[in-house]
Every structure is written in C-alpha cells, then in structure tokens.
N, CA, C and O atoms as a Tinker XYZ file with bonds, in Angstrom:
   480  protein
     1  N    -54.655000   44.787000   27.119000    73     2
     2  CA   -53.887000   43.788000   27.209000    64     1     3
     3  C    -52.779000   44.217000   27.451000    63     2     4     5
     4  O    -52.580000   45.431000   27.406000    81     3
     5  N    -51.432000   43.025000   27.880000    73     3     6
     6  CA   -50.653000   43.616000   27.930000    64     5     7
     7  C    -50.019000   42.569000   27.250000    63     6     8     9
     8  O    -50.454000   41.418000   27.280000    81     7
     9  N    -48.735000   42.999000   26.467000    73     7    10
    10  CA   -47.880000   42.331000   25.678000    64     9    11
    11  C    -46.504000   42.170000   26.035000    63    10    12    13
    12  O    -45.872000   43.222000   26.121000    81    11
    13  N    -45.749000   40.862000   26.317000    73    11    14
    14  CA   -44.306000   41.140000   26.922000    64    13    15
    15  C    -43.432000   40.569000   25.852000    63    14    16    17
    16  O    -43.599000   39.430000   25.414000    81    15
    17  N    -42.448000   41.427000   25.419000    73    15    18
    18  CA   -41.296000   40.935000   24.615000    64    17    19
    19  C    -39.810000   41.132000   25.608000    63    18    20    21
    20  O    -39.674000   41.943000   26.524000    81    19
    21  N    -38.899000   40.245000   25.169000    73    19    22
    22  CA   -37.969000   39.785000   25.847000    64    21    23
    23  C    -36.962000   40.974000   25.048000    63    22    24    25
    24  O    -37.004000   41.368000   23.882000    81    23
    25  N    -36.047000   41.361000   26.191000    73    23    26
    26  CA   -35.293000   42.481000   24.916000    64    25    27
    27  C    -33.541000   42.933000   26.075000    63    26    28    29
    28  O    -33.329000   43.347000   27.215000    81    27
    29  N    -32.660000   42.498000   24.810000    73    27    30
    30  CA   -31.381000   43.409000   25.628000    64    29    31
    31  C    -31.131000   44.707000   26.001000    63    30    32    33
    32  O    -29.943000   44.829000   26.302000    81    31
    33  N    -31.710000   45.658000   26.099000    73    31    34
    34  CA   -32.073000   46.684000   26.384000    64    33    35
    35  C    -33.293000   47.453000   26.736000    63    34    36    37
    36  O    -34.334000   47.237000   26.115000    81    35
    37  N    -33.247000   48.259000   27.604000    73    35    38
    38  CA   -34.490000   48.936000   27.716000    64    37    39
    39  C    -35.511000   49.948000   26.916000    63    38    40    41
    40  O    -36.364000   50.786000   27.212000    81    39
    41  N    -34.778000   49.237000   25.426000    73    39    42
    42  CA   -35.148000   50.504000   24.687000    64    41    43
    43  C    -35.887000   49.656000   23.500000    63    42    44    45
    44  O    -35.374000   48.594000   23.150000    81    43
    45  N    -37.152000   50.140000   22.845000    73    43    46
    46  CA   -37.437000   48.859000   21.555000    64    45    47
    47  C    -37.658000   49.403000   20.582000    63    46    48    49
    48  O    -38.734000   49.389000   19.984000    81    47
    49  N    -36.185000   50.252000   20.114000    73    47    50
    50  CA   -35.572000   49.890000   18.970000    64    49    51
    51  C    -34.485000   48.863000   18.020000    63    50    52    53
    52  O    -34.183000   48.804000   16.828000    81    51
    53  N    -34.014000   47.942000   19.554000    73    51    54
    54  CA   -33.540000   46.963000   19.476000    64    53    55
    55  C    -34.015000   45.941000   19.157000    63    54    56    57
    56  O    -35.242000   46.010000   19.089000    81    55
    57  N    -33.516000   44.787000   18.870000    73    55    58
    58  CA   -33.990000   43.389000   18.218000    64    57    59
    59  C    -34.526000   42.733000   19.507000    63    58    60    61
    60  O    -34.171000   43.065000   20.638000    81    59
    61  N    -35.301000   41.892000   19.256000    73    59    62
    62  CA   -36.309000   40.985000   20.695000    64    61    63
    63  C    -34.509000   40.178000   20.923000    63    62    64    65
    64  O    -33.694000   39.703000   20.132000    81    63
    65  N    -34.538000   40.358000   22.282000    73    63    66
    66  CA   -33.658000   39.143000   22.510000    64    65    67
    67  C    -34.085000   37.665000   22.171000    63    66    68    69
    68  O    -35.222000   37.203000   22.075000    81    67
    69  N    -32.675000   36.959000   21.992000    73    67    70
    70  CA   -33.066000   35.473000   21.469000    64    69    71
    71  C    -33.174000   34.463000   22.576000    63    70    72    73
    72  O    -33.432000   33.261000   22.638000    81    71
    73  N    -32.761000   35.792000   23.757000    73    71    74
    74  CA   -33.271000   34.248000   25.059000    64    73    75
    75  C    -33.975000   34.526000   25.547000    63    74    76    77
    76  O    -33.932000   35.724000   25.826000    81    75
    77  N    -35.109000   33.799000   26.032000    73    75    78
    78  CA   -36.112000   34.087000   26.816000    64    77    79
    79  C    -35.903000   34.342000   28.218000    63    78    80    81
    80  O    -36.246000   35.282000   28.936000    81    79
    81  N    -35.291000   33.335000   28.428000    73    79    82
    82  CA   -35.130000   33.446000   30.395000    64    81    83
    83  C    -34.333000   34.015000   30.938000    63    82    84    85
    84  O    -34.298000   34.201000   32.155000    81    83
    85  N    -33.288000   34.520000   29.865000    73    83    86
    86  CA   -32.087000   35.289000   30.289000    64    85    87
    87  C    -32.120000   36.369000   29.681000    63    86    88    89
    88  O    -31.020000   36.857000   29.421000    81    87
    89  N    -33.133000   36.988000   29.318000    73    87    90
    90  CA   -33.223000   38.486000   28.719000    64    89    91
    91  C    -32.973000   38.869000   29.238000    63    90    92    93
    92  O    -33.361000   38.386000   30.302000    81    91
    93  N    -32.100000   40.108000   29.444000    73    91    94
    94  CA   -31.811000   41.127000   30.795000    64    93    95
    95  C    -33.257000   42.030000   30.973000    63    94    96    97
    96  O    -33.689000   41.980000   32.124000    81    95
    97  N    -34.090000   42.863000   30.003000    73    95    98
    98  CA   -35.307000   43.062000   30.112000    64    97    99
    99  C    -36.846000   42.621000   29.547000    63    98   100   101
   100  O    -36.882000   41.893000   28.555000    81    99
   101  N    -37.746000   42.931000   29.991000    73    99   102
   102  CA   -39.178000   42.700000   29.502000    64   101   103
   103  C    -39.593000   43.752000   29.142000    63   102   104   105
   104  O    -39.526000   44.668000   29.961000    81   103
   105  N    -40.242000   44.062000   27.648000    73   103   106
   106  CA   -40.888000   45.325000   27.862000    64   105   107
   107  C    -42.339000   44.740000   28.002000    63   106   108   109
   108  O    -42.546000   43.557000   27.730000    81   107
   109  N    -43.321000   45.559000   28.420000    73   107   110
   110  CA   -44.836000   45.664000   28.693000    64   109   111
   111  C    -45.415000   46.464000   27.832000    63   110   112   113
   112  O    -45.275000   47.686000   27.895000    81   111
   113  N    -45.952000   46.015000   27.155000    73   111   114
   114  CA   -46.849000   46.836000   26.129000    64   113   115
   115  C    -48.533000   46.913000   26.257000    63   114   116   117
   116  O    -49.105000   45.891000   25.879000    81   115
   117  N    -49.166000   47.726000   26.621000    73   115   118
   118  CA   -50.544000   48.140000   26.681000    64   117   119
   119  C    -51.204000   48.148000   25.630000    63   118   120   121
   120  O    -51.200000   49.298000   25.190000    81   119
   121  N    -51.741000   47.506000   25.027000    73   119   122
   122  CA   -52.656000   47.138000   23.840000    64   121   123
   123  C    -53.668000   48.270000   23.874000    63   122   124   125
   124  O    -53.860000   48.762000   22.762000    81   123
   125  N    -54.424000   48.857000   24.959000    73   123   126
   126  CA   -55.325000   49.151000   25.260000    64   125   127
   127  C    -55.020000   51.248000   25.121000    63   126   128   129
   128  O    -55.540000   52.212000   24.559000    81   127
   129  N    -54.206000   51.040000   25.773000    73   127   130
   130  CA   -53.154000   53.039000   26.007000    64   129   131
   131  C    -52.303000   53.043000   25.244000    63   130   132   133
   132  O    -52.202000   54.150000   24.714000    81   131
   133  N    -51.393000   52.124000   24.797000    73   131   134
   134  CA   -49.985000   52.043000   24.554000    64   133   135
   135  C    -48.617000   52.807000   24.830000    63   134   136   137
   136  O    -47.692000   53.399000   24.273000    81   135
   137  N    -49.357000   52.192000   26.677000    73   135   138
   138  CA   -48.465000   52.213000   27.733000    64   137   139
   139  C    -46.976000   51.214000   27.783000    63   138   140   141
   140  O    -47.024000   50.039000   28.148000    81   139
   141  N    -45.820000   51.822000   27.403000    73   139   142
   142  CA   -44.776000   50.962000   27.550000    64   141   143
   143  C    -43.725000   50.709000   28.764000    63   142   144   145
   144  O    -42.917000   51.619000   28.944000    81   143
   145  N    -43.653000   49.698000   29.525000    73   143   146
   146  CA   -42.730000   49.564000   30.710000    64   145   147
   147  C    -41.731000   48.773000   30.408000    63   146   148   149
   148  O    -41.978000   47.715000   29.829000    81   147
   149  N    -40.584000   49.079000   30.694000    73   147   150
   150  CA   -39.394000   48.083000   30.816000    64   149   151
   151  C    -39.405000   47.636000   32.540000    63   150   152   153
   152  O    -39.707000   48.143000   33.620000    81   151
   153  N    -38.939000   46.522000   32.064000    73   151   154
   154  CA   -38.713000   46.209000   33.771000    64   153   155
   155  C    -37.510000   44.960000   33.462000    63   154   156   157
   156  O    -37.474000   44.292000   32.429000    81   155
   157  N    -36.718000   44.856000   34.426000    73   155   158
   158  CA   -35.339000   44.341000   35.160000    64   157   159
   159  C    -36.060000   43.122000   34.877000    63   158   160   161
   160  O    -37.270000   43.154000   35.102000    81   159
   161  N    -35.381000   41.682000   34.272000    73   159   162
   162  CA   -35.612000   39.956000   34.137000    64   161   163
   163  C    -35.118000   39.924000   35.419000    63   162   164   165
   164  O    -34.050000   40.504000   35.619000    81   163
   165  N    -35.732000   39.305000   36.431000    73   163   166
   166  CA   -35.271000   38.860000   37.995000    64   165   167
   167  C    -34.370000   37.576000   37.731000    63   166   168   169
   168  O    -33.410000   37.250000   38.430000    81   167
   169  N    -34.883000   36.830000   36.492000    73   167   170
   170  CA   -34.303000   35.677000   35.862000    64   169   171
   171  C    -33.184000   35.753000   35.103000    63   170   172   173
   172  O    -33.027000   34.861000   34.270000    81   171
   173  N    -32.483000   36.487000   35.180000    73   171   174
   174  CA   -31.598000   36.625000   33.933000    64   173   175
   175  C    -30.401000   35.963000   34.652000    63   174   176   177
   176  O    -29.694000   35.127000   34.090000    81   175
   177  N    -30.202000   36.398000   35.981000    73   175   178
   178  CA   -28.817000   36.058000   36.619000    64   177   179
   179  C    -29.008000   34.859000   37.489000    63   178   180   181
   180  O    -28.133000   34.651000   38.330000    81   179
   181  N    -30.430000   33.710000   37.383000    73   179   182
   182  CA   -31.006000   32.471000   38.173000    64   181   183
   183  C    -29.657000   31.136000   37.810000    63   182   184   185
   184  O    -28.957000   30.983000   36.809000    81   183
   185  N    -29.723000   30.416000   39.008000    73   183   186
   186  CA   -28.249000   29.728000   38.438000    64   185   187
   187  C    -29.008000   28.471000   37.658000    63   186   188   189
   188  O    -28.343000   27.836000   36.839000    81   187
   189  N    -30.378000   28.108000   37.901000    73   187   190
   190  CA   -31.151000   27.240000   37.089000    64   189   191
   191  C    -32.734000   27.428000   36.941000    63   190   192   193
   192  O    -33.374000   27.659000   37.967000    81   191
   193  N    -33.309000   27.351000   35.871000    73   191   194
   194  CA   -34.900000   27.365000   36.238000    64   193   195
   195  C    -35.120000   28.961000   35.282000    63   194   196   197
   196  O    -36.232000   29.475000   35.164000    81   195
   197  N    -34.102000   29.446000   34.792000    73   195   198
   198  CA   -34.461000   30.691000   34.428000    64   197   199
   199  C    -35.803000   30.759000   33.417000    63   198   200   201
   200  O    -36.720000   31.407000   33.922000    81   199
   201  N    -36.045000   30.293000   32.283000    73   199   202
   202  CA   -36.960000   29.813000   31.582000    64   201   203
   203  C    -38.545000   30.106000   32.680000    63   202   204   205
   204  O    -39.139000   31.179000   32.574000    81   203
   205  N    -38.871000   29.390000   33.323000    73   203   206
   206  CA   -39.530000   29.030000   34.258000    64   205   207
   207  C    -39.835000   30.302000   35.387000    63   206   208   209
   208  O    -41.009000   30.611000   35.588000    81   207
   209  N    -38.789000   30.986000   36.077000    73   207   210
   210  CA   -39.318000   32.148000   36.570000    64   209   211
   211  C    -39.254000   33.265000   36.130000    63   210   212   213
   212  O    -39.501000   34.265000   36.805000    81   211
   213  N    -38.817000   33.283000   34.593000    73   211   214
   214  CA   -39.182000   34.298000   34.028000    64   213   215
   215  C    -40.373000   34.516000   33.367000    63   214   216   217
   216  O    -41.086000   35.518000   33.319000    81   215
   217  N    -40.500000   33.208000   32.765000    73   215   218
   218  CA   -42.501000   32.884000   32.704000    64   217   219
   219  C    -43.207000   33.221000   33.994000    63   218   220   221
   220  O    -44.209000   33.918000   33.836000    81   219
   221  N    -42.938000   32.915000   35.131000    73   219   222
   222  CA   -43.991000   33.653000   35.970000    64   221   223
   223  C    -43.763000   34.925000   36.436000    63   222   224   225
   224  O    -44.646000   35.429000   37.130000    81   223
   225  N    -42.597000   35.656000   36.161000    73   223   226
   226  CA   -42.361000   36.573000   36.180000    64   225   227
   227  C    -43.764000   37.617000   35.311000    63   226   228   229
   228  O    -44.678000   38.304000   35.766000    81   227
   229  N    -43.297000   37.257000   33.835000    73   227   230
   230  CA   -44.254000   38.052000   33.378000    64   229   231
   231  C    -45.848000   37.369000   33.541000    63   230   232   233
   232  O    -46.732000   38.224000   33.481000    81   231
   233  N    -46.114000   36.580000   33.651000    73   231   234
   234  CA   -47.555000   36.384000   34.266000    64   233   235
   235  C    -48.010000   36.809000   35.261000    63   234   236   237
   236  O    -49.212000   36.950000   35.489000    81   235
   237  N    -46.986000   37.104000   36.081000    73   235   238
   238  CA   -47.592000   38.152000   37.364000    64   237   239
   239  C    -47.291000   39.854000   37.391000    63   238   240   241
   240  O    -47.562000   40.712000   38.231000    81   239
   241  N    -46.483000   39.921000   35.830000    73   239   242
   242  CA   -46.852000   41.086000   35.806000    64   241   243
   243  C    -48.050000   41.437000   35.041000    63   242   244   245
   244  O    -48.236000   42.620000   34.757000    81   243
   245  N    -49.204000   40.188000   34.539000    73   243   246
   246  CA   -50.222000   40.948000   34.185000    64   245   247
   247  C    -50.566000   40.989000   32.715000    63   246   248   249
   248  O    -51.604000   41.474000   32.265000    81   247
   249  N    -49.372000   40.305000   31.843000    73   247   250
   250  CA   -49.117000   39.652000   30.619000    64   249   251
   251  C    -50.219000   38.557000   29.989000    63   250   252   253
   252  O    -50.033000   37.431000   30.450000    81   251
   253  N    -51.094000   38.626000   29.235000    73   251   254
   254  CA   -51.901000   38.304000   28.750000    64   253   255
   255  C    -51.012000   37.414000   27.147000    63   254   256   257
   256  O    -51.441000   36.359000   26.681000    81   255
   257  N    -50.046000   38.002000   26.703000    73   255   258
   258  CA   -49.048000   37.742000   25.285000    64   257   259
   259  C    -47.816000   37.977000   25.574000    63   258   260   261
   260  O    -47.458000   38.856000   26.358000    81   259
   261  N    -46.913000   37.052000   24.838000    73   259   262
   262  CA   -45.713000   36.945000   24.730000    64   261   263
   263  C    -45.256000   36.442000   23.342000    63   262   264   265
   264  O    -45.362000   35.332000   22.821000    81   263
   265  N    -44.605000   37.836000   22.814000    73   263   266
   266  CA   -43.257000   38.025000   21.526000    64   265   267
   267  C    -42.095000   37.181000   22.183000    63   266   268   269
   268  O    -41.572000   37.774000   23.126000    81   267
   269  N    -41.464000   35.688000   21.848000    73   267   270
   270  CA   -40.649000   35.768000   21.654000    64   269   271
   271  C    -39.864000   35.139000   20.495000    63   270   272   273
   272  O    -40.639000   34.753000   19.620000    81   271
   273  N    -38.231000   34.851000   20.133000    73   271   274
   274  CA   -38.169000   34.477000   19.536000    64   273   275
   275  C    -38.161000   32.732000   19.987000    63   274   276   277
   276  O    -38.757000   31.885000   19.322000    81   275
   277  N    -37.526000   32.488000   20.984000    73   275   278
   278  CA   -37.758000   30.837000   21.574000    64   277   279
   279  C    -38.316000   31.412000   22.591000    63   278   280   281
   280  O    -38.566000   32.575000   22.909000    81   279
   281  N    -38.569000   29.668000   23.356000    73   279   282
   282  CA   -38.560000   29.294000   24.739000    64   281   283
   283  C    -38.674000   27.562000   25.202000    63   282   284   285
   284  O    -38.743000   26.744000   24.285000    81   283
   285  N    -38.683000   27.264000   26.092000    73   283   286
   286  CA   -38.286000   25.796000   27.071000    64   285   287
   287  C    -39.517000   25.726000   26.900000    63   286   288   289
   288  O    -40.409000   26.567000   26.789000    81   287
   289  N    -39.457000   24.121000   26.886000    73   287   290
   290  CA   -40.858000   23.667000   27.250000    64   289   291
   291  C    -41.169000   24.034000   28.596000    63   290   292   293
   292  O    -42.132000   24.799000   28.620000    81   291
   293  N    -40.732000   23.783000   29.659000    73   291   294
   294  CA   -40.850000   24.290000   30.942000    64   293   295
   295  C    -41.879000   25.596000   31.103000    63   294   296   297
   296  O    -43.002000   25.693000   31.597000    81   295
   297  N    -41.056000   26.477000   30.512000    73   295   298
   298  CA   -41.299000   28.140000   30.811000    64   297   299
   299  C    -42.691000   28.144000   29.483000    63   298   300   301
   300  O    -43.232000   29.248000   29.431000    81   299
   301  N    -43.181000   27.274000   28.649000    73   299   302
   302  CA   -44.219000   27.182000   27.573000    64   301   303
   303  C    -45.159000   26.493000   28.563000    63   302   304   305
   304  O    -46.328000   26.712000   28.245000    81   303
   305  N    -45.044000   25.743000   29.644000    73   303   306
   306  CA   -46.072000   25.369000   30.269000    64   305   307
   307  C    -46.624000   25.895000   31.141000    63   306   308   309
   308  O    -47.813000   25.709000   31.404000    81   307
   309  N    -45.715000   26.794000   31.870000    73   307   310
   310  CA   -46.119000   27.841000   33.037000    64   309   311
   311  C    -47.093000   28.970000   32.043000    63   310   312   313
   312  O    -48.280000   29.195000   32.276000    81   311
   313  N    -46.546000   29.407000   31.258000    73   311   314
   314  CA   -47.036000   30.108000   29.876000    64   313   315
   315  C    -48.931000   29.808000   29.496000    63   314   316   317
   316  O    -49.925000   30.526000   29.396000    81   315
   317  N    -48.666000   28.515000   29.399000    73   315   318
   318  CA   -49.624000   28.331000   28.252000    64   317   319
   319  C    -50.741000   27.682000   30.020000    63   318   320   321
   320  O    -51.939000   27.580000   29.756000    81   319
   321  N    -50.536000   27.476000   30.877000    73   319   322
   322  CA   -51.639000   26.939000   32.002000    64   321   323
   323  C    -51.799000   28.390000   32.776000    63   322   324   325
   324  O    -52.363000   28.397000   33.871000    81   323
   325  N    -51.165000   29.949000   32.048000    73   323   326
   326  CA   -51.609000   30.743000   32.648000    64   325   327
   327  C    -52.868000   31.771000   31.488000    63   326   328   329
   328  O    -53.356000   32.883000   31.687000    81   327
   329  N    -53.049000   30.812000   30.313000    73   327   330
   330  CA   -53.861000   31.419000   29.249000    64   329   331
   331  C    -53.055000   32.180000   28.814000    63   330   332   333
   332  O    -53.560000   33.300000   28.740000    81   331
   333  N    -51.807000   32.155000   28.401000    73   331   334
   334  CA   -51.052000   33.348000   28.054000    64   333   335
   335  C    -50.647000   32.591000   26.035000    63   334   336   337
   336  O    -50.409000   31.543000   25.435000    81   335
   337  N    -50.796000   33.813000   25.856000    73   335   338
   338  CA   -50.538000   33.339000   24.353000    64   337   339
   339  C    -49.148000   33.473000   23.550000    63   338   340   341
   340  O    -48.508000   34.494000   23.800000    81   339
   341  N    -48.732000   32.787000   22.842000    73   339   342
   342  CA   -47.473000   32.806000   22.931000    64   341   343
   343  C    -46.715000   32.801000   21.376000    63   342   344   345
   344  O    -46.638000   31.786000   20.684000    81   343
   345  N    -46.287000   33.870000   21.061000    73   343   346
   346  CA   -45.893000   34.207000   19.511000    64   345   347
   347  C    -44.827000   34.687000   18.721000    63   346   348   349
   348  O    -44.368000   35.824000   18.832000    81   347
   349  N    -44.351000   33.674000   17.774000    73   347   350
   350  CA   -43.096000   33.456000   17.079000    64   349   351
   351  C    -42.527000   35.042000   17.110000    63   350   352   353
   352  O    -43.383000   35.849000   16.746000    81   351
   353  N    -41.351000   35.569000   17.446000    73   351   354
   354  CA   -41.197000   37.077000   16.695000    64   353   355
   355  C    -40.469000   36.705000   15.948000    63   354   356   357
   356  O    -39.779000   35.695000   16.087000    81   355
   357  N    -40.479000   37.896000   14.429000    73   355   358
   358  CA   -39.988000   37.589000   13.265000    64   357   359
   359  C    -38.621000   38.705000   13.646000    63   358   360   361
   360  O    -38.406000   39.420000   14.625000    81   359
   361  N    -37.698000   38.404000   12.106000    73   359   362
   362  CA   -36.551000   38.859000   12.585000    64   361   363
   363  C    -36.469000   40.770000   12.496000    63   362   364   365
   364  O    -36.311000   41.358000   11.426000    81   363
   365  N    -36.572000   41.272000   13.446000    73   363   366
   366  CA   -36.607000   42.558000   13.963000    64   365   367
   367  C    -36.624000   43.258000   15.039000    63   366   368   369
   368  O    -36.651000   42.525000   16.028000    81   367
   369  N    -36.620000   44.463000   15.309000    73   367   370
   370  CA   -36.986000   45.316000   16.510000    64   369   371
   371  C    -37.973000   44.847000   17.177000    63   370   372   373
   372  O    -38.881000   44.122000   16.771000    81   371
   373  N    -37.744000   45.375000   18.478000    73   371   374
   374  CA   -39.627000   44.939000   19.310000    64   373   375
   375  C    -40.408000   45.817000   18.573000    63   374   376   377
   376  O    -41.423000   45.376000   18.034000    81   375
   377  N    -40.071000   47.118000   18.446000    73   375   378
   378  CA   -41.469000   48.367000   17.637000    64   377   379
   379  C    -41.675000   47.534000   16.251000    63   378   380   381
   380  O    -42.761000   47.942000   15.839000    81   379
   381  N    -41.258000   46.725000   15.470000    73   379   382
   382  CA   -41.152000   46.058000   14.599000    64   381   383
   383  C    -42.643000   44.689000   14.895000    63   382   384   385
   384  O    -43.786000   44.396000   14.545000    81   383
   385  N    -41.736000   44.359000   15.603000    73   383   386
   386  CA   -42.498000   43.054000   16.336000    64   385   387
   387  C    -44.083000   43.146000   16.867000    63   386   388   389
   388  O    -45.004000   42.379000   16.585000    81   387
   389  N    -44.105000   44.329000   17.725000    73   387   390
   390  CA   -45.607000   44.789000   18.110000    64   389   391
   391  C    -46.460000   45.006000   16.554000    63   390   392   393
   392  O    -47.573000   44.596000   16.228000    81   391
   393  N    -45.638000   45.665000   15.919000    73   391   394
   394  CA   -46.222000   46.130000   14.857000    64   393   395
   395  C    -47.141000   45.498000   13.983000    63   394   396   397
   396  O    -48.242000   45.885000   13.592000    81   395
   397  N    -46.256000   44.050000   13.647000    73   395   398
   398  CA   -46.476000   43.138000   13.339000    64   397   399
   399  C    -47.745000   42.274000   14.006000    63   398   400   401
   400  O    -48.611000   41.573000   13.484000    81   399
   401  N    -47.540000   42.544000   15.032000    73   399   402
   402  CA   -48.370000   41.851000   16.352000    64   401   403
   403  C    -49.750000   42.334000   16.260000    63   402   404   405
   404  O    -50.711000   41.568000   16.317000    81   403
   405  N    -49.884000   44.006000   16.073000    73   403   406
   406  CA   -50.939000   44.655000   15.554000    64   405   407
   407  C    -52.020000   44.202000   14.203000    63   406   408   409
   408  O    -53.247000   44.142000   14.289000    81   407
   409  N    -51.228000   43.924000   13.017000    73   407   410
   410  CA   -51.312000   43.601000   12.057000    64   409   411
   411  C    -52.047000   42.261000   11.729000    63   410   412   413
   412  O    -52.706000   42.067000   10.707000    81   411
   413  N    -51.781000   41.093000   13.044000    73   411   414
   414  CA   -52.538000   39.869000   12.646000    64   413   415
   415  C    -50.954000   39.524000   12.036000    63   414   416   417
   416  O    -51.387000   38.428000   11.680000    81   415
   417  N    -49.579000   39.482000   11.620000    73   415   418
   418  CA   -48.836000   38.946000   10.839000    64   417   419
   419  C    -48.139000   37.909000   11.487000    63   418   420   421
   420  O    -47.552000   37.144000   10.722000    81   419
   421  N    -47.999000   37.566000   13.260000    73   419   422
   422  CA   -46.908000   36.713000   13.681000    64   421   423
   423  C    -47.538000   35.322000   13.755000    63   422   424   425
   424  O    -48.748000   35.536000   13.824000    81   423
   425  N    -47.317000   33.980000   13.777000    73   423   426
   426  CA   -47.737000   32.782000   13.529000    64   425   427
   427  C    -47.228000   32.772000   15.288000    63   426   428   429
   428  O    -46.409000   33.531000   15.805000    81   427
   429  N    -48.057000   31.590000   15.998000    73   427   430
   430  CA   -48.136000   31.269000   17.035000    64   429   431
   431  C    -46.340000   30.445000   17.299000    63   430   432   433
   432  O    -45.677000   29.763000   16.517000    81   431
   433  N    -46.105000   30.804000   18.414000    73   431   434
   434  CA   -44.784000   29.920000   18.447000    64   433   435
   435  C    -45.420000   28.393000   18.662000    63   434   436   437
   436  O    -46.624000   28.416000   18.918000    81   435
   437  N    -44.837000   27.126000   18.603000    73   435   438
   438  CA   -45.402000   26.053000   18.790000    64   437   439
   439  C    -44.587000   25.104000   18.812000    63   438   440   441
   440  O    -44.989000   23.969000   19.066000    81   439
   441  N    -43.311000   25.354000   18.559000    73   439   442
   442  CA   -42.299000   24.431000   18.721000    64   441   443
   443  C    -41.338000   25.015000   20.224000    63   442   444   445
   444  O    -41.030000   26.145000   20.602000    81   443
   445  N    -41.114000   23.812000   20.717000    73   443   446
   446  CA   -40.420000   24.696000   22.387000    64   445   447
   447  C    -39.071000   23.715000   22.447000    63   446   448   449
   448  O    -39.155000   22.509000   22.213000    81   447
   449  N    -38.124000   24.215000   22.705000    73   447   450
   450  CA   -36.804000   23.629000   23.127000    64   449   451
   451  C    -36.738000   22.728000   24.219000    63   450   452   453
   452  O    -37.728000   22.711000   24.949000    81   451
   453  N    -35.851000   22.020000   24.478000    73   451   454
   454  CA   -35.702000   21.127000   25.765000    64   453   455
   455  C    -35.656000   22.214000   26.691000    63   454   456   457
   456  O    -36.545000   22.351000   27.531000    81   455
   457  N    -34.933000   22.798000   26.625000    73   455   458
   458  CA   -34.245000   23.949000   27.982000    64   457   459
   459  C    -32.872000   23.652000   27.665000    63   458   460   461
   460  O    -32.297000   22.829000   26.953000    81   459
   461  N    -32.459000   24.820000   28.609000    73   459   462
   462  CA   -30.927000   24.461000   28.962000    64   461   463
   463  C    -30.286000   23.752000   30.359000    63   462   464   465
   464  O    -29.181000   23.231000   30.511000    81   463
   465  N    -31.142000   23.887000   31.101000    73   463   466
   466  CA   -30.960000   23.128000   32.369000    64   465   467
   467  C    -29.877000   23.609000   33.388000    63   466   468   469
   468  O    -29.216000   22.766000   33.994000    81   467
   469  N    -29.651000   25.144000   33.619000    73   467   470
   470  CA   -28.978000   25.698000   34.336000    64   469   471
   471  C    -27.757000   26.021000   33.758000    63   470   472   473
   472  O    -26.936000   26.592000   34.476000    81   471
   473  N    -27.489000   25.786000   32.672000    73   471   474
   474  CA   -26.222000   26.687000   31.878000    64   473   475
   475  C    -26.685000   27.894000   31.507000    63   474   476   477
   476  O    -27.708000   28.105000   30.856000    81   475
   477  N    -25.827000   28.781000   31.979000    73   475   478
   478  CA   -25.589000   30.275000   31.449000    64   477   479
   479  C    -25.122000   30.513000   30.280000    63   478   480
   480  O    -24.953000   31.673000   29.907000    81   479
C-alpha cells in the first residue's frame, strides 16, 4: 500500500508540511517493500484549486492513505471518493509520522477547513 505525506523538502527527516495543497513535495511510502519516492507537487504553484489538484495527484500516484496536518473540504472529497484514508499527522517528522502510522497511533482526520480559494 502507498502512503502519501506532504513535505517541505525531499527529506523524511523534516516535519510534515502544514500545507497539503501547496506542499512542495509528497513522499510516497510503500508499506510492502519500504520504498520511498519523493515527487514534486505540481499543484504547489497553482493559481487556484491547489488542494483538489494535489489530492488528484496523490490518487493518480496510487496512494491509499494520506498523513497530513490539515486539508480542505474539496480535497477531502476527492480523497474520500477515491477510498483513500486520511490520517491526522502528529507534531513531528515524516519518519515519526510513518512510524506512528505503522503502530496504529494516528487518528483519522475528520475536520476539514473550507479552503483558501486561490490565495497562495
């Protein structure tokens, strides 16, 4: 299974990016073989709809789970329509969040903001 995590750098030792849609990178972690791949987020510089575009990007990359600090309602709709589980990140690094995910210590993210509607 592929787990996606937004990050400010292509480094799993940094904290999870607080912005989902405008995160510069996503880490894609394969739980079956431990492979990690970083990909630039094409939605990071979008003039609008960054959350929805980022959500579609991670769905298209085959992710089945997302660990994030927060997400907008429209992005959450794309993710849930794709049967992707959304988990609330803890205050810590990407690696710490992946570890917490494996240990079942993350909570589902169930509160989504209205979005920023084009504001970068």
